[in-house]
C-alpha positions as CSV (number, residue, x, y, z in Angstrom):
1,M,98.7,20.7,145.6
2,A,99.5,23.3,147.2
3,D,97.1,22.5,150.3
4,G,99.6,19.7,151.4
5,D,97.6,17.3,149.7
6,T,100.2,14.7,148.3
7,Q,98.0,12.9,146.0
8,A,96.9,16.0,143.5
9,S,94.2,15.1,141.1
10,T,94.2,16.5,137.4
11,D,90.4,15.8,137.0
12,P,88.4,18.6,136.6
13,A,85.4,17.9,138.7
14,D,87.4,16.5,141.8
15,L,89.4,19.7,141.7
16,V,86.1,22.3,141.4
17,R,85.0,20.2,144.6
18,R,88.2,20.7,146.2
19,A,88.4,25.0,145.1
20,I,84.2,24.9,146.5
21,A,85.4,23.0,149.6
22,R,87.8,25.6,150.4
23,A,85.8,29.1,149.0
24,R,83.5,27.0,151.4
25,S,85.9,27.1,154.6
26,A,87.3,30.6,153.4
27,Q,83.6,32.3,153.8
28,Q,82.9,30.8,157.4
29,A,85.7,33.0,158.4
30,W,84.7,35.9,156.2
31,A,81.6,36.4,157.4
32,A,82.4,36.1,161.1
33,T,85.3,38.7,160.6
34,P,84.0,42.2,162.0
35,A,83.0,44.7,159.3
36,H,85.5,47.3,160.3
37,A,88.2,44.1,160.0
38,R,86.9,43.3,156.3
39,A,86.6,47.4,155.4
40,A,90.6,47.3,155.8
41,A,91.6,43.7,154.4
42,I,89.3,45.3,151.3
43,R,92.0,48.8,151.8
44,R,94.6,46.6,151.6
45,I,93.6,44.6,148.3
46,R,93.4,48.3,146.6
47,D,96.9,49.2,147.8
48,A,98.3,46.2,146.6
49,I,97.0,47.3,142.9
50,V,98.2,50.8,143.6
51,D,101.7,48.9,144.8
52,R,101.8,46.9,141.5
53,A,100.7,49.6,139.1
54,D,102.8,50.0,136.7
55,E,103.4,45.5,136.7
56,L,99.6,45.4,136.3
57,A,99.5,47.7,133.8
58,E,102.4,45.8,131.5
59,I,100.7,42.8,131.8
60,I,97.1,44.1,130.6
61,A,98.9,45.8,127.8
62,R,100.9,43.1,126.5
63,D,97.9,40.7,126.7
64,T,95.4,43.2,125.2
65,G,97.4,45.0,123.1
66,K,96.6,48.7,124.8
67,T,99.1,51.3,126.2
68,R,100.6,51.1,129.4
69,L,98.7,54.4,129.7
70,D,95.4,53.4,128.4
71,A,95.5,50.0,130.2
72,L,96.5,52.4,133.4
73,A,93.8,54.8,133.2
74,T,91.0,52.5,131.9
75,E,91.3,49.4,134.0
76,V,94.4,49.5,136.9
77,M,93.4,53.0,138.6
78,P,89.5,52.2,137.8
79,A,90.0,49.1,139.7
80,A,92.2,50.7,142.9
81,N,89.2,53.3,143.0
82,A,86.3,50.9,142.9
83,V,88.2,48.4,145.5
84,A,88.5,51.9,147.7
85,W,85.4,53.0,147.5
86,Y,84.2,49.7,148.1
87,S,86.1,49.7,151.3
88,Q,84.1,52.9,152.5
89,Q,80.7,51.8,151.7
90,A,81.5,47.7,153.7
91,P,81.1,49.4,157.3
92,R,77.7,50.6,156.2
93,W,76.6,47.8,154.4
94,L,77.9,45.3,156.9
95,K,76.6,46.4,160.2
96,D,74.0,44.6,162.1
97,R,70.8,45.8,161.2
98,K,67.0,44.9,162.3
99,I,64.6,43.3,159.4
100,A,61.3,44.1,159.5
101,H,58.9,41.4,159.2
102,S,55.6,41.0,157.0
103,H,51.9,40.5,158.5
104,F,51.1,39.4,155.0
105,I,51.3,35.2,156.3
């Protein structure tokens, strides 16, 4: 496996367990990352989509039968725009805030 394990398993359940463990580990680091740094990471995803737009459009066209232009217009660029929007919203969504408590109980 790419994680350096010399006894690579092909058991699907084992592969899922390992993937979950890696995801949990990555989430802890992500949660500890400041909001501005998370937003910057999200912007880098947008940059990667834009930088590889032609390649992505070609793959989509080949896999779906769409034209390259259609793939660019309906999948690649909307994805880049969505990621850009999320990166702009991230600091607001991820900022610390006080949560009001209820007197119900």
